[in-house]
C-alpha positions in Angstrom: 30.9 -48.7 34.8 28.2 -48.7 32.1 25.4 -49.2 34.7 26.8 -46.3 36.7 26.7 -43.9 33.7 23.2 -45.1 32.9 22.1 -44.3 36.5 23.6 -40.9 36.2 21.7 -40.2 33.0 18.5 -41.4 34.5 19.0 -39.1 37.6 19.7 -36.1 35.3 16.6 -36.9 33.2 14.3 -37.2 36.2 15.6 -34.0 37.7 15.2 -32.1 34.4 11.6 -33.3 33.9 10.7 -32.4 37.5 12.2 -28.9 37.0 10.3 -28.3 33.8 7.0 -29.4 35.4 7.6 -26.9 38.2 8.5 -24.3 35.7 5.2 -24.8 33.8 3.2 -24.7 37.0 4.7 -21.4 37.9 3.9 -20.1 34.5 0.2 -21.0 34.7 -0.4 -19.5 38.1 -0.1 -15.7 37.9 -0.7 -13.5 40.9 -4.0 -11.6 41.4 -2.4 -8.1 41.8 -0.1 -8.1 38.8 1.2 -4.6 37.8 0.5 -3.4 34.2 2.1 -5.4 31.5 2.6 -9.1 30.8 5.6 -11.1 29.8 4.1 -12.9 26.8 5.9 -12.4 23.6 4.2 -10.2 21.0 4.6 -9.9 17.3 6.2 -6.6 16.6 6.7 -5.4 13.0 10.4 -4.4 12.9 10.3 -3.1 9.3 11.0 0.6 8.7 10.2 0.9 5.0 7.7 3.6 4.0 6.0 2.6 0.7 4.5 5.7 -1.0 1.4 5.4 -3.3 1.9 4.5 -6.9 1.4 8.1 -8.0 4.4 9.2 -6.0 7.7 10.3 -7.5 9.9 7.3 -8.2 13.1 9.2 -7.5 11.7 10.1 -4.0 10.9 6.4 -3.3 14.4 5.5 -4.3 15.9 8.1 -2.0 13.7 6.8 0.9 14.7 3.1 0.3 18.4 4.1 0.1 18.1 6.0 3.4 16.5 3.1 5.2 19.3 0.8 4.0 22.4 3.0 4.5 21.6 5.6 7.2 24.1 5.2 10.0 21.8 6.3 12.8 19.2 3.7 11.8 22.0 1.0 11.6 23.1 1.9 15.1 19.6 1.6 16.5 19.2 -1.8 14.8 22.3 -2.9 16.6 20.7 -1.8 19.8 17.6 -3.9 19.0 19.8 -7.0 18.4 21.7 -6.4 21.6 18.5 -6.2 23.6 17.1 -9.4 22.0 20.3 -11.2 22.9 20.0 -9.9 26.5 16.4 -11.3 26.5 17.7 -14.7 25.4 20.3 -14.6 28.1 17.8 -13.7 30.8 15.5 -16.6 29.6 18.3 -19.0 30.2 18.2 -18.3 33.9 14.7 -19.8 34.1 15.9 -23.3 33.1 17.9 -25.9 35.0 21.7 -25.7 35.0 23.8 -28.8 34.7 27.5 -29.2 34.4 29.7 -32.1 33.5 32.9 -32.2 35.7 35.6 -34.7 35.0 38.9 -35.0 37.1 41.9 -37.2 36.2 45.2 -37.5 38.1 47.4 -39.6 40.3 46.9 -40.0 44.0 48.3 -42.0 46.9 48.0 -42.5 50.6 48.3 -45.0 53.4 46.1 -46.8 55.9 47.1 -48.8 59.0 48.4 -51.8 57.1 48.4 -50.6 53.4 50.3 -48.0 51.3 48.3 -47.1 48.3 49.1 -45.4 45.0 47.0 -45.4 41.9 45.3 -43.5 39.2 42.4 -41.2 40.1 39.5 -40.4 37.8 36.1 -39.1 38.8 33.1 -37.9 37.0 30.3 -35.7 38.5 27.1 -34.0 37.2 25.9 -31.2 39.5 22.4 -29.8 38.6 20.7 -26.7 40.1 17.4 -25.0 39.4 15.7 -21.9 41.0 12.0 -22.3 41.3 10.5 -19.0 40.1 7.6 -19.0 42.6 7.2 -15.2 42.7 7.7 -14.7 38.9 10.9 -12.7 39.6 13.0 -14.3 36.8 10.2 -14.4 34.3 9.4 -10.7 35.0 13.0 -9.7 34.5 13.2 -11.4 31.1 9.8 -10.0 30.2 11.0 -6.5 31.0 14.0 -6.9 28.7 11.8 -8.2 26.0 9.5 -5.2 26.2 12.5 -2.9 26.1 13.7 -4.6 22.9 10.2 -4.0 21.4 10.4 -0.4 22.5 13.7 -0.1 20.8 12.1 -1.4 17.6 9.4 1.3 17.8 12.0 3.9 18.6 13.8 3.0 15.4 10.5 3.2 13.5 9.8 6.6 15.0 13.3 7.8 14.0 12.7 6.4 10.5 9.4 8.4 10.2 11.2 11.6 11.3 14.1 11.1 8.9 11.6 10.2 6.1 9.7 13.4 6.7 13.0 15.4 6.8 14.1 13.8 3.5 10.8 14.5 1.8 10.8 18.1 3.0 14.4 18.6 1.7 13.6 16.8 -1.5 10.6 19.0 -2.4 12.5 22.1 -1.2 15.3 21.2 -3.6 12.9 20.8 -6.5 11.3 24.1 -5.6 14.6 25.9 -5.5 15.6 24.4 -8.9 12.3 25.8 -10.3 12.8 29.1 -8.6 16.3 29.4 -10.2 14.7 29.0 -13.6 12.1 31.7 -12.8 14.8 33.9 -11.4 16.7 33.6 -14.7 13.6 34.8 -16.5 13.1 37.7 -14.1 16.8 38.6 -14.5 16.4 38.6 -18.2 13.4 40.9 -18.0 15.3 43.1 -15.6 18.1 43.4 -18.2 15.6 44.4 -20.8 14.2 47.0 -18.5 17.7 48.4 -17.7 18.3 48.7 -21.5 15.0 50.5 -22.0 15.5 52.9 -19.1 19.1 53.6 -20.3 17.8 54.3 -23.8 15.1 56.6 -22.4 17.8 58.4 -20.4 19.8 59.0 -23.5 16.6 60.4 -25.1 16.0 62.6 -22.0 12.8 60.7 -21.0 14.3 59.1 -17.8 16.4 60.4 -15.0 19.9 59.2 -13.9 18.4 58.0 -10.6 16.0 55.7 -12.5 18.8 54.2 -14.4 20.8 53.7 -11.2 17.8 52.1 -9.4 17.2 49.7 -12.3 20.9 48.6 -12.4 20.9 48.0 -8.6 17.7 45.9 -9.0 19.6 43.8 -11.6 22.5 43.4 -9.2 20.2 42.4 -6.4 18.6 39.7 -8.6 22.0 38.3 -9.5 23.0 38.2 -5.8 19.7 36.4 -4.9 20.3 33.8 -7.6 23.8 33.0 -6.1 22.2 32.6 -2.7 19.6 30.3 -4.2 22.3 28.2 -5.8 24.2 27.9 -2.5 21.0 26.8 -0.7 20.3 24.2 -3.4 23.8 22.8 -3.0 23.3 22.7 0.8 20.0 20.8 0.3 21.5 18.3 -2.1 24.4 17.7 0.3 22.0 17.2 3.3 20.0 14.7 1.2 23.1 12.8 0.3 24.2 12.5 4.0 20.7 11.3 5.0 21.0 8.5 2.4 24.4 7.5 3.8 26.4 8.9 0.9 29.2 11.5 0.8 27.9 15.1 0.0 27.1 15.4 -3.7 25.4 18.2 -5.7 23.8 18.5 -9.1 22.0 15.1 -8.9 18.5 16.3 -8.0 16.2 16.4 -11.0 12.5 16.9 -11.7 9.8 19.5 -11.8 8.2 20.9 -8.6 4.4 20.6 -8.0 2.1 19.5 -5.3 2.0 15.7 -5.6 -1.5 14.2 -5.7 -0.8 11.6 -3.0 0.1 14.3 -0.6 -3.0 16.4 -1.4 -5.5 13.5 -1.3 -6.2 13.8 2.5 -9.6 12.6 3.8 -11.7 15.5 5.0 -12.7 13.6 8.2 -9.4 12.3 9.4 -10.1 9.7 12.2 -6.6 8.4 13.0 -5.8 7.3 16.5 -2.2 8.4 17.2 -2.0 5.9 20.1 -2.2 3.0 17.6 -0.1 4.5 14.8 2.7 6.6 16.2 5.8 4.5 16.9 6.9 6.8 19.7 3.7 6.2 21.6 3.9 2.5 21.0 7.4 2.6 22.3 6.2 4.3 25.5 3.5 1.7 25.9 6.1 -1.1 25.8 8.3 0.9 28.2 5.4 1.2 30.7 4.8 -2.6 30.4 8.5 -3.1 31.0 8.2 -0.9 34.1 5.3 -2.9 35.4 7.3 -6.1 35.0 10.3 -4.6 36.8 7.9 -3.7 39.7 6.9 -7.3 39.8 10.5 -8.5 39.7 11.5 -6.1 42.5 8.6 -7.3 44.6 9.5 -10.9 44.1 13.1 -10.3 45.1 12.0 -9.4 48.6 10.6 -12.9 49.2 12.5 -16.2 49.8 14.1 -17.9 46.9 13.7 -21.7 46.5 16.3 -23.9 44.8 16.5 -27.5 43.7 20.0 -29.0 43.6 21.3 -32.4 42.9 24.4 -34.3 41.8 25.7 -37.7 40.7 29.3 -38.8 41.0 31.4 -41.7 39.9 35.1 -42.6 40.8 37.6 -45.2 39.6 37.9 -48.6 41.3 41.4 -47.8 42.6 40.3 -44.8 44.6 37.2 -46.8 45.7 39.4 -49.5 47.1 41.4 -46.9 49.0 38.4 -45.2 50.6 36.5 -48.5 50.8 33.2 -47.1 49.5 31.0 -47.4 46.5 32.1 -45.6 43.3 28.7 -44.1 42.5 26.8 -41.5 44.6 24.0 -39.1 44.2 22.0 -36.5 46.1 19.0 -34.2 45.8 18.3 -31.2 48.0 15.8 -28.3 48.4 17.4 -25.0 49.4 15.9 -21.7 50.6 17.5 -18.3 50.5 15.9 -15.5 52.4 17.2 -11.9 52.6 17.5 -10.8 56.3 19.0 -7.3 56.4 18.0 -6.2 52.9 14.5 -5.1 53.7 15.1 -1.3 53.2 17.1 -1.9 50.1 14.3 -4.0 48.5 11.7 -1.4 49.6 13.8 1.4 48.0 14.2 -0.6 44.8 10.5 -1.2 44.6 9.8 2.5 45.2 12.2 3.5 42.5 10.5 1.2 40.0 7.1 2.6 41.0 8.4 6.2 40.4 9.9 5.2 37.1 6.5 3.8 36.0 4.7 6.9 37.1 7.2 9.1 35.1 6.6 7.0 32.0 2.8 7.2 32.4 2.9 11.0 32.6 5.3 11.2 29.7 2.9 9.0 27.7 -0.1 11.2 28.4 1.9 14.3 27.5 3.1 12.8 24.2 -0.5 11.6 23.4 -1.8 15.1 23.8 1.1 16.5 21.8 0.4 14.0 19.0 -3.3 14.9 18.9 -2.4 18.6 18.8 0.2 18.1 16.1 -2.2 16.0 13.9 -5.0 18.6 14.2 -2.7 21.5 13.7 -1.0 20.0 10.6 -4.4 19.0 9.1 -5.8 22.5 9.6 -2.7 24.1 8.3 -2.8 22.0 5.2 -6.4 22.7 4.7 -5.9 26.5 5.0 -2.8 26.4 2.8 -4.7 24.5 0.1 -7.3 27.3 0.0 -4.5 29.9 -0.4 -3.0 27.9 -3.3 -6.4 27.8 -5.0 -6.8 31.6 -4.6 -3.3 32.3 -6.0 -4.0 29.9 -8.9 -7.1 32.0 -9.8 -5.1 35.2 -9.4 -2.4 33.8 -11.7 -5.0 33.0 -14.3 -6.2 36.7 -14.3 -2.6 37.9 -14.5 -1.9 35.6 -17.4 -5.0 37.0 -19.2 -3.8 40.5 -18.6 -0.4 39.5 -20.1 -2.1 38.1 -23.2 -4.0 41.4 -23.6 -0.9 43.5 -23.2 1.0 41.3 -25.7 -1.8 41.8 -28.2 -1.8 45.5 -27.6 2.0 45.6 -28.1 1.7 43.6 -31.3 -0.7 46.3 -32.8 1.4 49.2 -31.4 -0.9 50.5 -28.7 1.5 49.5 -25.9 5.2 49.9 -25.5 7.9 47.3 -24.7 8.3 48.7 -21.2 4.7 47.9 -20.3 5.0 44.4 -21.9 8.2 43.6 -20.0 6.7 44.8 -16.7 3.6 42.6 -17.3 5.8 39.6 -18.0 7.8 40.2 -14.8 4.6 40.6 -12.8 3.4 37.2 -14.1 6.7 35.5 -13.2 6.7 37.0 -9.7 3.1 35.7 -9.3 4.2 32.2 -10.3 7.0 32.4 -7.8 4.6 33.3 -5.0 2.3 30.5 -6.1 5.2 28.0 -6.0 6.2 29.3 -2.5 2.7 28.6 -1.2 2.7 25.2 -2.8 5.9 24.4 -1.0 4.3 25.4 2.3 1.3 23.2 1.5 3.6 20.2 0.8 5.4 20.9 4.1 2.2 20.9 6.1 1.1 17.6 4.5 4.5 16.1 5.4 4.1 17.4 9.0 0.7 15.6 9.0 2.4 12.4 7.9 5.0 12.8 10.7 2.3 13.6 13.3 0.3 10.5 12.4 3.3 8.3 12.4 2.1 6.6 9.2 0.5 7.6 5.9 -3.2 8.2 5.5 -3.2 6.6 2.1 -4.4 3.0 1.5 -1.5 0.5 1.8 
């Protein structure tokens, strides 16, 4: 019995080594007219963390890190990546030999011409099979799934860049609204002073009733605008909380609004290739490679398939005596399977894969042009907006000087309180306009970051 099991193991070992040698030979002999894409495994960075420069707001970096960890959509896409990787592992298993251990035990009986037989029956067999991947069909199928898993990784990165840009825009908008509320409070305070002055002048016969009514209406409009700003700020804070995977919360956003230096330090000659940086373009590149491998697999499916099969078997001595034959047997065979009536189906499948590859190629070219246009547009918009901010800053300086002069004239009695209050309100409104243009500058810089797919700062 021990010799028989040893012979079985030797047969299995010889068959496995032969299959692996055939497998390696088929790997090293690619065809001459391969479609685009190869099935070699590539290193793909699956990280989605965006690390801002050291001068960036720490609270913003914490919000980004929390979003990357807890955002439900990103978690869902990570599950998709893991599923495709498992499918790739499953498809690779079809390229290796398959062996099964089959054991049967029971009781059997029978009779011959001069003997009635009953006894215990026990048999062991090891069938082995292997499909020779001559036409690279199996390898191409597994390679296509691998490219799809890499594309899913880049899709997740593309979504993370989009969500990061959305979070940064909402974050700076929230800081802007908080600052705007403070300025609105100052404007409302000045409006209240003006209302009192106009009312006092009306009592003295120096102002009309319509002027008093107009000033009071202005004060009411400012109060209504402040309420609208408060609601918008709460909405921004709720949206930020949801992006970070938290329940809606308000009142947590803190900090002063200004144009961060890391967003404004953009090289004048931006030479970034979106094809090598944007994750959505990298994803389409992997999808096109997957389509090329699917074409190759569909082409290989229309050719004959070759198989190696073998088995070894052992039975008990009792059953051997009954059948009067040896208890150990083995066999090795070569099989061929050729599709006869599936020609049109294979041809249609191949055409479908070619059309799918053409669609991906056109989509890639359109997205590449869109990426180049978005990058250039965002860069030019930021450049123009930066000039506007500089002009408004100079104007604010002049308004501030005018306010200082008016304050000095009021102190010596050459100007009245109405003029001084009006100048203060003018200065606050100028600051509000300057902050608004700063927010648009920040928004254009964030759009540039999104268009490039990665930051332009040094990592």
